[in-house]
C-alpha positions in Angstrom: 0.1 0.0 0.1 2.6 2.3 0.8 6.4 2.7 0.8 6.8 5.9 2.9 8.9 6.0 5.7 7.8 6.4 9.2 9.4 9.7 9.2 7.7 10.9 6.2 6.0 14.4 7.1 2.4 14.5 5.8 0.4 17.8 5.2 -3.2 18.3 5.5 -5.0 21.8 4.6 -6.9 23.7 7.4 -10.1 23.9 5.3 -12.3 25.3 8.3 -11.2 27.8 10.9 -13.2 25.6 13.3 -10.2 23.3 13.1 -8.2 24.9 15.3 -8.5 27.2 18.9 -7.2 30.4 17.0 -5.8 31.8 20.4 -3.8 28.7 21.8 -3.0 27.4 18.0 -4.0 23.8 19.2 -5.7 21.5 16.3 -9.2 20.2 17.5 -10.5 16.7 16.5 -12.4 17.6 13.9 -9.4 18.3 11.4 -9.4 14.5 11.8 -13.0 13.5 11.5 -14.2 11.5 8.9 -17.2 13.1 7.2 -19.3 10.1 7.2 -22.4 11.9 5.2 -20.3 12.3 2.3 -19.0 8.8 2.5 -15.5 9.5 3.6 -13.0 6.6 4.4 -10.0 8.5 4.4 -8.2 12.2 5.3 -6.6 13.4 2.5 -2.9 15.0 2.7 0.1 15.7 0.7 3.7 15.0 0.6 4.2 18.7 -0.5 3.1 21.6 2.0 1.9 23.8 -0.8 0.1 20.9 -3.1 -2.1 19.8 0.4 -5.0 23.1 -0.4 -4.7 23.0 -4.1 -8.4 21.7 -4.5 -10.2 23.8 -1.8 -11.7 27.0 -2.0 -10.4 28.4 1.4 -7.4 27.3 3.3 -6.6 28.9 6.9 -3.2 26.8 7.3 -1.4 23.8 7.2 -1.4 20.8 9.5 1.8 18.2 9.4 1.9 14.8 11.1 4.1 12.0 10.5 3.4 8.6 8.9 5.0 6.8 12.1 2.5 8.7 14.1 -0.4 7.6 11.8 0.7 4.0 11.8 1.4 3.5 15.5 -2.5 3.9 15.7 -3.3 1.1 13.7 -4.0 3.8 10.7 -2.0 3.3 7.0 -1.3 5.5 4.2 -2.3 5.4 0.9 0.3 7.1 -1.7 -1.1 5.8 -5.0 -1.7 9.4 -6.2 1.5 11.2 -7.0 2.1 13.6 -4.1 -1.7 12.6 -2.5 -1.6 10.4 0.2 -5.0 9.5 1.9 -4.8 8.4 5.9 -7.1 5.0 5.9 -8.6 2.3 8.3 -10.1 4.3 10.5 -12.2 2.3 12.9 -16.0 2.4 11.7 -17.2 5.9 13.5 -20.6 3.9 14.1 -19.8 0.6 15.1 -16.8 1.5 16.7 -17.2 4.7 17.9 -15.1 4.8 21.1 -12.2 3.4 19.5 -12.5 6.2 16.6 -12.9 9.0 18.6 -9.7 7.7 20.7 -7.9 7.8 17.1 -9.0 10.7 16.2 -8.1 12.7 18.8 -4.7 11.0 19.5 -3.9 11.9 15.6 -5.0 15.4 17.0 -2.8 15.6 19.8 0.4 14.2 17.5 -0.3 16.6 14.8 1.4 20.2 14.7 0.4 23.7 12.9 2.7 23.9 10.0 1.5 27.4 9.1 -0.9 29.4 9.3 -2.7 32.1 6.7 -4.2 35.3 7.7 -6.0 36.1 5.7 -6.7 32.9 4.0 -5.9 31.8 0.9 -9.0 31.7 -1.3 -9.5 30.8 -5.1 
């Protein structure tokens, strides 16, 4: 599925200002929640910071997290899309709610703000 090393950093666009606390600069769990209503099974990231926001209308900043931190939670990365990488194998949010929430909370704790944009980048 992926031959990325554990030290590889992945970058996720902050597409909603509610994904981080602007006062403390802490990332909030919503930044790593699957959008079940849209049928998401993974979280989009990229190997290149500037490419992680190329397909969204507004970007408030960029989150970074290592592949090793992702794998330590039993998740995997799928980078069969050039530089685009999906974080996959999340526990089922409906059937394994507690496990899913723990994974999301831990991702939030391990991730860091890479860069913030003020004003946001818009297209």
